[in-house]
C-alpha positions in Angstrom: 18.2 17.3 -26.8 19.8 17.1 -23.5 20.1 13.6 -23.4 21.8 11.3 -26.0 19.5 8.6 -26.8 20.4 6.0 -27.8 23.6 6.1 -25.4 26.7 4.6 -27.1 29.3 3.2 -24.9 33.1 2.6 -25.8 32.7 -1.1 -25.6 30.7 -4.1 -25.2 29.4 -4.3 -21.7 31.0 -7.3 -19.9 28.3 -9.9 -19.1 27.5 -10.0 -15.3 26.7 -13.1 -13.2 23.2 -12.4 -13.0 22.6 -11.7 -16.7 20.4 -14.5 -18.4 21.9 -16.5 -21.4 21.7 -14.4 -24.4 23.2 -17.3 -26.9 20.1 -17.1 -29.3 20.1 -13.2 -29.1 20.4 -12.0 -32.6 23.6 -10.0 -32.9 22.9 -7.2 -35.3 25.3 -4.5 -36.7 24.6 -1.4 -38.3 26.7 1.0 -40.4 27.5 4.5 -39.5 28.4 7.1 -42.0 31.5 9.1 -40.6 31.8 12.7 -41.4 34.7 11.6 -43.7 32.6 9.4 -45.7 34.2 6.1 -44.3 32.2 3.2 -42.9 32.6 1.7 -39.5 30.9 -1.2 -37.9 29.5 -0.6 -34.7 28.0 -3.5 -32.7 24.4 -3.0 -32.1 24.8 -4.1 -28.6 27.0 -1.2 -28.2 23.6 0.8 -28.2 21.3 -1.2 -26.3 21.5 -3.7 -23.5 21.9 -7.3 -25.1 18.6 -8.5 -23.8 16.7 -6.0 -25.7 17.9 -7.2 -29.2 15.9 -10.3 -29.7 14.0 -11.6 -32.8 10.7 -13.2 -32.1 7.2 -14.0 -34.1 5.0 -11.3 -34.0 2.1 -12.0 -30.9 -1.1 -13.5 -32.6 -3.8 -10.7 -32.8 -6.9 -12.6 -34.1 -10.0 -11.6 -32.1 -11.7 -15.0 -32.5 -8.6 -17.1 -31.8 -10.4 -19.1 -29.1 -12.8 -20.5 -31.9 -10.2 -21.6 -34.0 -8.2 -23.7 -31.7 -5.6 -21.1 -30.6 -4.8 -20.0 -27.1 -6.7 -16.8 -26.4 -3.6 -15.8 -24.3 -1.4 -15.1 -27.6 -3.8 -12.2 -28.2 -2.0 -9.3 -26.5 -5.3 -7.6 -25.1 -6.5 -11.2 -23.4 -3.0 -11.6 -21.8 -3.4 -7.9 -20.6 -6.5 -8.9 -19.1 -5.0 -11.9 -17.2 -2.3 -10.0 -16.1 -4.5 -7.4 -14.5 -6.9 -9.8 -12.8 -3.7 -11.7 -11.4 -2.1 -8.7 -10.2 -4.7 -7.3 -8.3 -5.7 -10.8 -7.0 -2.2 -11.2 -5.5 -2.0 -7.7 -3.9 -5.6 -8.1 -2.4 -4.7 -11.4 -0.9 -1.5 -10.0 0.7 -3.1 -7.1 1.9 -5.9 -9.1 3.3 -3.2 -11.6 5.0 -1.1 -8.5 6.5 -3.8 -6.4 7.6 -3.7 -7.9 11.1 0.0 -6.9 11.3 -1.1 -3.2 10.8 0.9 -3.0 7.3 0.1 -0.3 5.3 -1.1 -0.7 1.5 2.2 0.2 0.2 4.1 -2.9 1.8 1.2 -5.3 0.6 1.7 -4.1 -2.9 5.2 -4.2 -3.0 5.0 -7.6 -1.7 2.2 -8.9 -3.9 4.5 -7.4 -7.1 7.5 -9.4 -6.0 5.4 -12.6 -5.4 4.6 -12.3 -9.1 8.1 -11.5 -10.1 11.4 -14.1 -10.8 11.9 -14.1 -7.1 8.8 -16.4 -6.5 6.2 -17.2 -9.3 8.4 -16.2 -11.7 11.2 -18.7 -11.3 8.8 -21.2 -12.8 9.5 -20.8 -16.8 6.4 -22.1 -17.5 4.5 -19.4 -15.5 6.5 -16.8 -16.8 6.2 -18.1 -20.7 2.3 -18.1 -20.0 1.4 -14.9 -17.9 4.2 -12.6 -18.6 5.9 -13.8 -21.8 8.8 -11.5 -23.0 7.0 -9.5 -25.4 4.3 -8.5 -22.9 6.7 -7.1 -20.4 7.0 -3.8 -22.3 3.3 -3.5 -22.4 3.2 -3.9 -18.5 6.3 -1.7 -18.1 4.8 1.1 -20.0 1.4 0.8 -18.2 3.2 0.7 -14.9 5.2 4.0 -15.6 1.8 5.5 -16.7 0.5 4.4 -13.2 3.5 6.1 -11.3 3.1 9.2 -13.6 -0.7 9.7 -12.7 -0.2 8.5 -9.1 2.3 11.6 -9.1 0.0 14.0 -10.8 -2.9 13.5 -8.2 -0.5 13.8 -5.4 0.8 17.0 -7.1 -3.0 18.2 -7.0 -3.5 17.2 -3.5 -0.5 19.2 -2.3 -0.8 22.7 -0.7 2.3 24.7 -0.8 0.5 27.4 0.9 0.9 25.7 4.3 4.5 26.7 3.9 3.7 30.6 4.8 2.2 29.2 7.9 4.9 26.9 8.8 6.4 27.7 12.7 10.0 27.8 13.1 10.0 24.6 14.5 8.7 22.8 11.4 11.6 24.6 9.2 14.4 23.4 11.4 13.2 20.1 11.9 12.6 19.9 8.2 16.4 21.3 7.6 18.1 19.0 10.1 16.0 15.8 8.9 17.1 16.0 5.1 20.7 17.6 5.3 22.0 15.6 8.2 21.1 12.0 6.7 22.0 13.4 3.3 25.6 14.4 4.4 26.1 11.2 6.4 24.8 9.0 3.8 27.1 10.7 1.0 30.0 10.7 3.4 29.6 6.9 3.9 29.4 6.6 0.2 32.5 8.5 -0.5 34.4 6.7 2.1 33.5 3.1 0.6 33.9 4.6 -2.9 37.2 2.9 -3.7 36.2 -0.7 -2.3 32.8 -0.6 -4.6 32.9 -3.2 -7.2 30.2 -1.5 -9.2 31.8 1.3 -10.9 28.5 3.2 -11.8 27.5 3.0 -8.2 31.0 4.5 -7.4 30.3 7.8 -9.3 29.8 11.1 -7.6 26.6 11.7 -9.2 25.4 8.3 -8.2 26.3 8.5 -4.8 24.7 11.9 -4.4 21.5 10.9 -6.2 21.2 8.0 -3.9 21.7 10.2 -0.7 19.5 12.9 -1.6 16.5 10.3 -2.5 16.9 8.4 0.7 17.1 11.5 2.9 14.0 12.9 1.9 10.5 12.6 3.6 8.4 12.8 0.6 4.8 14.3 1.0 3.3 11.6 -1.6 4.6 8.8 0.4 3.7 9.9 4.0 0.3 11.3 3.2 -1.4 7.7 2.1 0.3 6.1 4.9 -0.9 8.7 7.6 -4.4 8.4 5.9 -4.6 5.0 6.7 -3.5 5.3 10.0 -6.2 7.9 10.7 -3.6 10.5 11.7 -4.0 13.2 9.1 -6.0 15.3 11.8 -3.9 14.4 14.6 -0.9 16.8 15.9 1.9 14.4 14.7 -0.1 14.1 11.4 -0.4 18.0 10.8 3.4 18.4 11.7 4.6 15.4 9.7 2.7 16.8 6.5 4.2 20.4 6.8 7.9 19.0 7.2 7.2 16.9 4.4 6.1 19.7 2.3 9.1 21.8 3.0 11.3 18.7 2.4 9.9 18.3 -0.9 10.9 21.7 -1.7 14.4 21.0 -0.4 14.2 17.6 -2.2 13.2 18.8 -5.5 16.4 21.1 -5.5 18.6 18.6 -4.7 17.5 15.8 -7.4 17.7 18.6 -10.2 21.1 19.5 -9.0 22.2 15.6 -9.2 20.3 14.8 -12.2 22.2 18.1 -13.9 25.5 16.4 -12.7 24.7 13.0 -14.0 24.0 14.7 -17.5 27.0 16.7 -17.3 29.5 13.5 -17.0 29.3 12.6 -20.6 29.4 16.1 -22.1 29.8 19.2 -19.9 27.6 21.3 -22.3 24.7 19.2 -21.5 24.2 20.7 -18.1 23.7 24.2 -19.8 21.0 22.4 -22.4 19.4 20.7 -19.1 19.3 24.2 -17.3 17.8 25.8 -20.4 15.2 22.8 -20.8 14.1 22.8 -17.2 13.8 26.7 -17.1 11.7 26.6 -20.4 9.5 23.6 -19.2 8.9 25.3 -15.5 8.1 28.7 -17.5 5.6 27.2 -19.7 4.0 25.4 -16.8 3.7 28.5 -14.3 3.2 31.0 -17.0 0.6 29.3 -19.4 -0.8 26.1 -17.8 -1.6 27.7 -14.4 -3.6 30.5 -16.1 -5.5 27.9 -18.2 -6.4 26.2 -14.9 -7.5 29.3 -13.3 -9.7 30.1 -16.4 -11.2 27.0 -16.4 -12.2 27.5 -12.6 -13.5 30.9 -13.4 -15.9 29.2 -16.1 -17.5 26.6 -13.5 -20.5 27.8 -11.7 -20.4 27.6 -7.9 -21.0 24.2 -6.5 -20.8 22.5 -9.4 -18.1 20.0 -10.9 -15.9 20.9 -13.8 -16.7 20.1 -17.2 -15.9 16.4 -18.1 -14.1 17.8 -21.4 -11.6 19.6 -19.0 -11.1 16.9 -17.0 -10.4 14.4 -19.9 -8.2 17.4 -21.6 -6.3 17.5 -18.2 -5.6 13.9 -17.7 -4.2 13.7 -21.3 -2.1 16.7 -20.5 -0.5 14.6 -17.9 1.0 12.4 -20.8 2.0 15.4 -22.7 3.9 16.9 -19.7 5.7 13.2 -19.3 6.7 13.0 -22.8 8.4 16.5 -23.0 10.1 16.2 -19.8 11.5 12.7 -20.6 12.4 14.2 -24.1 14.4 16.8 -22.5 16.2 14.7 -20.1 14.1 16.2 -17.1 12.8 12.5 -16.3 9.4 11.2 -17.0 7.8 11.7 -13.4 9.0 15.4 -13.2 6.5 16.8 -15.6 3.0 15.2 -14.4 4.3 16.1 -10.9 4.9 19.8 -11.7 1.4 19.7 -13.5 -0.5 18.5 -10.4 1.4 21.3 -8.4 0.0 24.1 -10.5 -3.5 22.8 -10.3 -5.4 24.7 -7.3 -6.1 22.2 -4.9 -9.6 21.7 -3.4 -13.1 22.6 -5.2 -14.0 22.9 -7.8 -11.1 21.6 -10.1 -8.8 19.7 -7.9 -11.6 17.9 -6.3 -13.4 16.8 -9.6 -9.7 15.5 -10.9 -9.3 13.5 -7.6 -13.0 12.5 -7.4 -13.0 11.1 -11.2 -9.6 9.5 -11.5 -8.2 8.4 -8.1 -9.9 5.1 -7.9 -8.7 4.2 -11.4 -5.2 5.1 -10.6 -5.2 3.5 -7.2 -6.9 0.3 -8.1 -6.0 -0.5 -11.9 -3.0 1.5 -13.1 -0.8 1.1 -9.7 -0.9 -2.5 -9.4 0.8 -2.4 -12.9 3.2 -0.2 -11.4 4.0 -2.7 -8.7 4.1 -5.5 -10.9 7.0 -3.6 -13.0 8.6 -3.5 -9.4 8.1 -6.9 -9.2 9.2 -8.2 -12.4 12.6 -5.9 -11.8 13.3 -7.4 -8.3 15.2 -10.6 -8.4 16.8 -12.0 -5.2 18.7 -14.8 -7.0 20.7 -12.0 -8.8 21.2 -10.1 -5.4 22.5 -13.4 -4.0 24.7 -13.9 -7.0 26.2 -10.7 -6.9 27.6 -11.4 -3.3 28.0 -9.3 -0.4 30.9 -7.4 -1.6 29.0 -5.9 -4.3 25.9 -5.2 -2.1 27.8 -4.1 1.2 28.4 -0.4 0.1 24.8 0.3 -0.8 23.5 -1.5 2.2 25.8 0.7 4.3 24.6 3.8 2.8 20.8 2.8 3.1 21.2 1.6 7.0 23.4 4.9 7.4 20.5 7.2 6.2 17.7 5.7 8.2 19.7 5.7 11.4 21.1 9.3 10.9 17.5 10.2 9.7 15.7 8.8 12.7 18.5 10.3 15.4 18.3 13.8 13.6 14.6 14.5 13.7 14.2 12.8 17.2 16.9 15.1 18.7 15.7 18.2 16.9 12.0 17.1 18.2 13.3 17.0 21.8 15.0 20.5 21.6 11.8 21.9 20.6 10.2 20.1 23.5 7.9 17.6 21.6 6.9 14.9 23.9 9.1 11.9 24.0 6.7 9.6 22.2 5.4 11.9 19.9 9.2 12.7 19.1 9.9 8.9 18.6 6.6 8.9 16.3 8.0 11.7 14.0 10.9 10.3 13.5 9.4 6.8 12.3 7.1 8.9 10.2 9.9 10.4 8.6 11.7 7.1 7.8 8.6 6.0 5.6 9.4 5.2 2.1 7.0 4.3 -0.9 6.2 5.0 -4.4 8.2 8.1 -5.0 11.6 5.9 -4.2 10.5 3.3 -6.3 10.1 5.8 -9.4 13.5 6.8 -8.7 15.0 3.1 -8.6 13.4 2.5 -12.2 15.0 5.9 -13.2 18.4 4.9 -12.0 18.2 1.6 -13.5 17.4 3.1 -16.9 20.5 5.3 -16.5 22.6 2.3 -15.5 23.3 4.0 -11.9 22.3 0.8 -10.2 21.8 -2.8 -11.6 19.3 -5.3 -10.9 20.9 -6.4 -7.6 21.2 -2.9 -6.4 17.5 -2.4 -7.2 16.6 -5.5 -5.5 18.5 -4.6 -2.3 16.9 -1.0 -2.3 13.3 -2.5 -2.7 13.7 -4.6 0.0 15.3 -2.1 2.2 12.6 0.3 2.0 9.8 -2.5 2.3 11.4 -3.7 5.3 11.9 -0.2 7.1 8.3 0.7 6.1 6.9 -2.6 7.3 8.5 -2.3 10.8 7.8 1.6 10.9 4.1 1.6 10.5 3.0 -0.8 13.1 5.1 1.2 15.5 3.3 4.3 14.8 0.1 3.1 15.3 0.9 1.3 18.4 3.0 4.3 20.1 0.6 7.1 18.8 -3.1 7.0 19.7 -4.6 10.3 18.4 -7.5 9.7 21.1 -5.6 9.6 24.0 -5.6 13.4 24.9 -9.5 13.5 24.6 -10.4 11.1 27.5 -9.7 13.8 30.6 -10.1 13.2 34.5 -11.9 16.5 35.2 -15.8 16.4 35.0 -17.3 18.3 32.3 -20.8 17.5 32.3 -24.2 19.5 32.6 -24.8 17.7 35.8 -21.9 19.1 37.3 -22.1 22.7 36.0 -23.9 25.2 38.1 -27.3 26.4 36.8 -26.6 30.0 37.7 -23.4 32.2 37.8 -21.5 29.6 35.2 -21.1 29.9 31.6 -22.2 26.7 29.5 -19.7 26.0 26.8 -21.3 24.3 24.0 -19.6 22.8 20.6 -22.1 23.0 17.9 -21.4 20.4 15.1 -22.8 21.4 11.6 -22.4 19.1 8.6 -24.5 20.7 6.1 -27.0 23.8 5.7 -30.1 21.7 6.2 -29.4 20.8 9.7 -28.6 24.7 10.8 -31.9 25.7 11.7 -32.8 23.0 14.1 -29.6 23.1 15.9 -30.1 26.7 16.4 -33.7 26.4 17.5 -32.5 23.6 20.0 -30.2 26.2 21.5 -33.0 28.7 21.8 -35.0 26.2 23.6 -32.1 25.4 25.9 -32.6 28.8 27.7 -29.5 30.9 27.6 -29.8 33.6 30.4 -27.5 36.5 31.7 -26.7 34.4 34.7 -26.0 31.3 32.8 -25.1 32.4 29.1 -23.9 30.3 26.3 -20.4 30.3 24.8 -21.1 28.6 21.4 -18.2 27.2 19.5 -19.7 26.2 16.1 -17.6 24.0 13.9 -18.7 23.6 10.3 -17.3 20.1 8.8 -16.7 19.7 5.4 -15.2 16.7 3.6 -11.6 17.0 2.2 -11.6 16.1 -1.6 -9.0 17.3 -3.9 -6.3 18.2 -1.3 -4.0 16.4 1.5 -3.6 18.9 4.1 -6.4 19.0 6.5 -7.3 22.6 7.3 -8.7 24.0 10.5 -9.8 27.7 10.2 -10.5 30.0 13.2 -12.9 32.8 11.6 -12.2 35.2 14.5 -8.2 35.2 13.8 -8.1 35.1 10.1 -10.0 35.0 6.6 -9.2 32.2 4.6 -9.8 31.7 0.9 -11.8 28.6 1.7 -14.7 30.8 2.4 -14.8 31.4 -1.4 -14.4 28.2 -2.2 -17.1 26.7 0.3 -19.6 29.3 -0.1 -22.3 27.4 1.9 -20.0 27.8 5.0 -20.7 31.6 4.9 -24.6 31.0 4.7 -24.1 29.0 7.9 -22.1 31.5 9.6 -24.3 34.2 8.5 -27.4 32.3 10.2 -25.3 31.8 13.5 -24.2 35.6 13.6 -28.1 36.6 13.4 -29.1 34.1 16.2 -26.3 35.7 18.5 -27.1 39.3 17.5 -31.0 38.2 18.5 -29.4 37.1 21.8 -27.3 39.9 22.7 -25.2 39.2 26.1 -26.7 35.9 26.5 -24.8 34.1 23.7 -20.9 34.4 22.6 -20.4 32.8 19.2 -17.3 31.6 17.8 -17.0 30.1 14.2 -14.7 27.4 12.9 -14.4 25.3 9.6 -12.6 22.0 9.6 -11.9 20.4 6.2 -10.8 17.0 6.6 -11.3 13.3 5.6 -14.6 11.8 7.0 -12.7 9.2 9.0 -10.7 11.8 10.9 -13.3 14.5 11.5 -14.2 13.4 14.9 -10.5 14.2 15.7 -11.2 18.2 15.0 -14.0 17.8 17.0 -13.1 16.4 20.1 -9.9 18.6 19.8 -12.1 21.8 19.8 -14.0 20.6 22.8 -10.9 19.8 24.5 -9.4 23.3 23.8 -12.5 25.2 24.9 -13.3 23.3 27.8 -16.7 22.6 26.4 -19.6 21.1 28.7 -21.6 19.7 25.9 -21.3 19.0 22.4 -24.4 18.7 20.2 -24.5 16.6 16.7 -27.0 16.0 14.1 -27.8 12.6 13.3 -26.8 11.2 10.0 -30.4 10.6 9.0 -32.8 13.7 9.0 -36.6 14.4 7.8 -36.5 17.2 5.2 -40.1 18.0 4.7 -43.8 16.1 4.9 -45.3 14.9 1.4 -48.7 13.4 1.4 -48.3 12.8 5.2 -45.0 11.0 4.8 -41.7 12.1 5.8 -38.9 12.4 3.2 -35.6 11.1 4.7 -32.0 12.3 3.9 -28.9 10.2 4.9 -25.4 12.1 5.3 -22.9 9.6 3.8 -20.3 8.6 6.4 -21.6 10.8 9.2 -22.8 7.8 11.3 -18.9 6.9 11.9 -17.9 10.4 12.7 -20.7 10.4 15.4 -19.9 7.0 16.5 -16.2 8.0 17.1 -17.1 11.4 18.8 -19.4 9.5 21.4 -16.5 7.0 22.0 -13.7 9.8 22.5 -15.3 12.9 23.6 -13.9 14.7 26.3 -17.5 16.2 27.6 -20.9 15.2 27.5 -22.6 14.6 23.9 -26.2 15.2 22.7 -27.4 13.9 19.4 -30.2 15.5 17.6 -32.7 13.5 15.6 -34.6 16.3 13.8 -38.1 15.4 12.5 -38.9 18.7 11.6 -40.5 20.4 14.6 -37.1 22.0 15.6 -36.8 23.4 12.2 -39.3 26.3 12.6 -38.3 29.9 12.1 -36.9 31.4 15.1 -39.8 33.7 15.9 -42.1 30.6 16.5 -40.5 30.0 19.7 -41.6 33.8 20.7 -45.2 33.4 19.8 -48.1 32.3 21.7 -47.7 28.4 21.1 -46.0 26.1 23.7 -43.5 23.3 22.9 -44.1 20.1 24.8 -41.0 18.2 25.8 -41.2 14.5 27.2 -38.2 13.5 29.3 -37.8 9.5 29.5 -35.8 8.7 32.6 -34.5 5.0 32.5 -31.6 5.4 35.1 -28.0 5.8 34.9 -25.6 8.5 34.2 -26.9 9.4 30.9 -30.4 9.4 32.1 -29.1 11.9 35.0 -27.6 14.2 32.3 -30.4 14.4 30.2 -32.6 15.2 33.0 -30.4 18.2 33.9 -30.4 19.5 30.4 -34.3 19.2 30.6 -34.1 21.1 33.8 -32.1 23.8 31.9 -34.7 24.0 29.2 -38.0 24.1 31.5 -36.4 27.5 32.4 -38.0 28.7 29.1 -41.5 30.1 29.7 -42.4 28.3 26.4 -41.5 25.0 27.3 -43.8 22.5 29.0 -42.0 19.3 30.6 -43.2 15.9 31.4 -40.8 13.4 33.3 -41.4 9.8 33.0 -39.3 7.7 35.4 -39.2 3.9 34.3 -38.7 1.2 37.4 -38.4 -2.6 37.0 -41.0 -4.6 39.0 -40.0 -5.4 42.7 -36.8 -3.5 41.9 -35.2 -6.5 39.7 -31.9 -5.9 38.1 -31.3 -2.7 40.0 -27.8 -1.5 40.6 -27.5 -0.3 44.0 -25.2 2.6 43.7 -27.0 3.7 40.3 -30.2 3.5 41.9 -29.1 5.7 44.8 -27.7 8.4 42.5 -30.8 8.4 40.3 -33.0 8.9 43.3 -30.9 11.8 44.6 -30.9 13.8 41.2 -34.5 12.9 40.6 -35.5 14.3 44.2 -33.5 17.3 43.7 -35.3 17.7 40.3 -38.8 17.3 41.8 -37.9 19.6 45.0 -36.8 22.4 42.3 -39.8 22.4 40.1 -42.3 21.2 42.7 -44.4 24.2 42.3 -43.9 24.9 38.6 -47.2 24.2 36.6 -45.3 23.4 33.5 -43.7 20.5 34.8 -45.1 17.2 35.6 -43.6 13.8 37.0 -44.8 10.3 36.9 -43.4 6.8 37.6 -43.9 3.8 35.6 -43.5 0.0 36.6 -42.4 -2.5 33.8 -41.2 -6.0 33.9 -39.6 -5.9 30.7 -38.6 -4.4 27.6 -41.9 -5.1 25.9 -43.9 -3.5 28.6 -41.4 -0.2 28.6 -42.1 -0.1 24.6 -45.7 -0.4 25.1 -45.7 2.4 28.2 -43.9 4.8 25.8 -46.2 4.2 22.7 -49.1 4.9 25.0 -47.7 8.2 26.4 -47.7 9.6 22.7 -50.7 11.7 21.7 -48.7 13.3 18.9 -48.4 16.4 20.8 -44.8 15.9 21.8 -42.6 18.2 20.0 -39.1 16.6 21.5 -38.3 13.4 23.2 -35.2 13.7 25.6 -33.8 10.6 26.6 -30.2 9.2 28.0 -28.3 6.9 25.6 -27.2 3.7 27.5 -24.8 4.0 30.3 -26.2 2.3 33.6 -29.7 1.3 32.4 -31.3 -1.4 34.4 -31.2 -4.4 31.6 -34.6 -5.5 32.7 -35.9 -2.4 31.3 -34.4 -3.2 28.0 -34.9 -7.0 28.1 -35.6 -8.1 24.3 -35.2 -5.0 22.7 -31.5 -5.2 21.8 -32.0 -7.4 18.6 -34.3 -4.6 17.2 -31.9 -1.8 17.1 -30.2 -0.5 14.3 -28.5 2.7 15.4 -26.2 2.1 17.8 -25.1 5.7 18.4 -28.9 6.5 19.4 -29.0 3.6 22.3 -31.9 1.1 22.2 -34.8 3.5 23.2 -33.4 6.6 21.3 -33.4 4.5 18.2 -37.0 3.4 18.7 -38.2 6.8 19.2 -36.5 7.9 15.9 -37.8 4.7 13.9 -40.6 4.3 11.8 -42.2 1.7 14.2 -42.8 4.4 16.4 -45.8 6.5 15.4 -44.8 9.7 17.2 -43.6 12.7 14.9 -41.6 14.6 17.5 -37.8 14.8 17.4 -35.5 13.0 19.6 -32.5 14.2 21.8 -30.3 11.4 22.9 -27.5 12.4 25.7 -24.8 10.7 26.8 -22.6 11.9 29.9 -19.0 12.4 29.7 -16.9 9.2 30.0 -13.8 9.8 32.5 -10.8 8.1 31.8 -10.2 5.1 33.9 -13.7 5.2 35.7 -16.6 3.4 34.5 -19.5 5.4 33.7 -21.7 6.4 36.3 -19.5 6.1 39.3 -19.3 9.6 40.3 -20.3 10.7 43.9 -24.1 11.1 44.9 -23.0 14.3 46.4 -21.9 15.5 42.9 -25.3 14.4 41.5 -27.3 16.3 44.1 -25.6 19.3 44.8 -24.6 20.6 41.1 -27.1 19.8 38.5 
């Protein structure tokens, strides 16, 4: 044993102004047998704080107490259920109220915990005696500590230390400066004010060092959930911050171990040796035994399957075992679960299974108890009664740490030529604090390094700083800002000859691959207008925290082994590229990211590769035909990805609703059958872009194209500028294809949306393989009058949604096109000459 427990003090601690009245405390004495056989009396309060030694009747445990006239709250189980409800409801209400202020979840949960504690509701003795009686606080505290243990375990599972090998010099320097400068500054202030400290425990060297190191660290488990809430994980700042946090965690774990050893050695210097031996044994067992066992579990799990439930339960129980041993050896109870999480390989199958099966229970059930523990230990009255002289040194250390961290990180960012605004945002991110600091504060109270007033001061300090920094981050940094560009990147403004068409092909799963490849085939790549295809395979990030972006031209990543289906998709694309020869250049990418930020990876790739067109699969897809009916598959969460891409894309976008006609074998397009395409031209920028895409497709000798232009009766509702540009593009198209027997052109005059739908239904003779239509920009509202209330999928536009719905009898696939929206410009304000000369 490294830590002497129970810890004896030389004399009874003097009562402090914030302690409660313990006149009813039972003062017990015990007799300790000395080595010489003499008896001596030792006050039991020398062993434990006086508030822990009380005699009280045992809580009632009758399961039918309600039916015999007793209060159901006298049974521990019923009382815990009530506490669960109150804590969760309180935190949810605070989250709802603070959401408009852009506050992160951690701030709301801390405030919710404080609301239930002695600072607010707990001031009522009746409320405390009913809801949080003293005999139940032991249960709450233990469940709360379990919540922190499992939170750190899951955070460890998600962490990926392999990013350290890929970090650049900039990341390492920012991490080093951002940790050691505030650490030294905070420790320096602590030593300067040491003589004026009223709290002698705070004046100890180990306490000053521990507080300085804890406040100076930007910890990964804290930064990750806040960045996830702000949708910044896949952004440049998000990736930079996570890399720096992983590096800082390595420095921080080392620093905390050093100061913990110093604290252990204050009583007995030999304890440092035992502490070191215990630490080495635990780490050796974790790395040498547990890690190998985890790899064997992965080896016994079939590809693409979840890990067996028995293994999951065993690992979750092992979290408690690791916490017990690390606490017994004096290494701190939270370290064991965190180290256990670190040795578990992230991602599928093991890491993703653990996160998928346990994260909701941890965050929604256990963590509210953890914040209840924080709230019950936070006492504003005790802090006020302690006085400014007691609190000033701790406050000065905290403010110094935050200020020096912000300045050091910002100055280093400027040195590496990080943009000014990005440097400010990065500095704010590095100042965020949360769950790990709260665990340390509880640990310090357990070690008597800080009292309840100091604990309250530290909790309020990190809450205020995080509450200020998070809204500033969301205001100052917009991850979509770079995607809206000033330069034209459209099919309409790309020459049809002697110019490369650069396409980003978005693939969500294996089922959509065949349809996308065949769409590329009919788009007619030629030697004079070849295609450069940037295919990005998107995989939901589960079981790890850091998003991964893989360029398969530059590196072979272990993700290929974890996600075998990606290799199948890449092989299919490679087969298509080989069949086209010099007509097509293929570049494969894989992005592993949360669904909420997938659009950032797509838009970033399109921006960097100067893409002209982006092709997305619709979130619904018809897989096959059974008994004359289509079997529909819905891709979870993809609708939000597509909507965000359409809103922020730096180029034109096409959404493919594949009803099966584009999923035939590739050789089907080289046979004798022709494909019939129908292009519905309703006017506007999107319709002009769709017509230019259809013009490229008609270059394929197997494609028959019919263009239907819809006009309003007596030109009612026409926008003059849009009408002129529409006339110019349509005239250009007709002059170009006037003698092409595979192209036909018609005009239809309608008075409202009902007539528009009726005309489309009259056109369908079940021979159309693909319908092509513009999404919505610049369409005459008269043509859609009365239809807006019937549209369900906004990403397709009104007409695209109708063609894709069950209300339309046609079985042809649908291609919805949106032209690039320029920054600071209304859609469709391009010049007439541009539309005429370049399509």
